[in-house]
N, C-alpha and C positions, 0 to 999 in steps of 0.2 A: 250542308250542303252549300255551295256557294250560288250567288242569286242568280249567275246567270247558267247554270247548271241543271238541264232538263232530266238528266237520267233519276229513275227512282233508286237504282241500287249502283254501288260502286262498280266500274270494271278496271281489270288489269290486262296489260300487254301480256301476254303468255302464248308461245310458239311451241309449246311441249307438249300439250294435250291430245293425244290420240281420240280420235272421233270417227264411227263408221256412218254416213248418211245415206238415207233411202229416200227417195224421192219420185214415187212412182215405179216407172221402170229403170230408174238409174239409182245405183247402188256404187258407192266410191269409200274409200278409207283417207282421211286426209287429218290434218291437225288445226287447231285454235290458232289464232292470229290475236285476237282478244276476247274475253268473257267475263259475263255478270251475272246475274241470278236471275236476269230477265231474256238473255240470249247470247249469242256467240257471232264472231266473225270469223269466216276462214276462206277457205281457196277450194276452188273444184277445177275439175279440167272440162266441163260443159256447162252450158247456161241452163241455169234453173229458173224460171218465169217467175216475175214476182207474184206474191199471194200464192204461190206454189205450196201446198202441205208437205211436210218433211217429217221423218223419224230420224232422232239423232242419238246415237249409243256414244255414252262419254266414258272414260275410263281417269276418275279422280285418284290421285294417288292417298295413300294413308299417311297421316301424320309422320314426321321423318323419324319421333321416337318409337315407333310400333312396326310392325312388319312392312316389308316392302311391298305389299300386296296394294290391289287398286280398287277402287269402288265402283261397279258399274252403274250407270244410271241412264235410263231410256227415259225421253222425253219427246214430245209433239210440238213442233213449232211451224212458222211460217215465214217464206222468204220474204223482207220487207225492202232489200237492197240488192241489187246486183250490179256489179261493174265490171265491164270486161278489160285485163289488164294488156295492153297492145306494148309489143316489143319488137322494135323492126318493121314497122308496120302488119304484124302478125297477131292475133290474139293466142297470148301463150297460155293463161287461166282466166278465169272469172272470179273474183272476190266479192264474197255473198254476207249479207247480216242476216241471222234468224231470229225470230223474236219467239220466247218458250209463250204459249199461248193458253197452256193448260199444265204448267208446273205445279205440283204438288207442295205443300209447305214444308215436307220432309225432304224431298230433292232441293227446292231452294235454299234450305239451311245448309245441306250438303254442301251446296256450290258457295254460300256466302263464307262458309267456315272454311274452305278450300281458297277463298280469296282473301281471307285474314291471315290464314298461315303464309301465303306464298307473300304477303305484302311485308311481313315481318322476316323473312328468312333473307 
C-alpha cells in the first residue's frame, strides 16, 4: 500500500454492479460507481443524510468461466459522504459513499475476490 493511501482495502471503479438500497422509508435501485471491501460509492435520486443506516443488496457476477449467474449479497452500512450533483443550477442526483460497518468475513472475501477478478480482466 502506498504511503499516502489511507484505505484498508483496494477499490475499483465499477459502474456495472446493480444494487438495491433501503434507507428507512426510501428504496431505490441503482448501480455502483466504485466498490471496495469496506464500502461502495453510488448515486441516488434523493438526499440521504449523513450517518443514515442503510441496507444494500449487491449482485456480484460469478467468475467468467462459470455460469453467468450472480451472487446476491446483503450488507448493512452507514452513509459517510453525500454530495449533490448540480447541473444547470438544479440538483440532478446525489453521490453517496456507504461504509460497510458489519460485513462478515465471508462477504468481505466475496467482494475482494470480485475486485481481484475484475482488475485482471
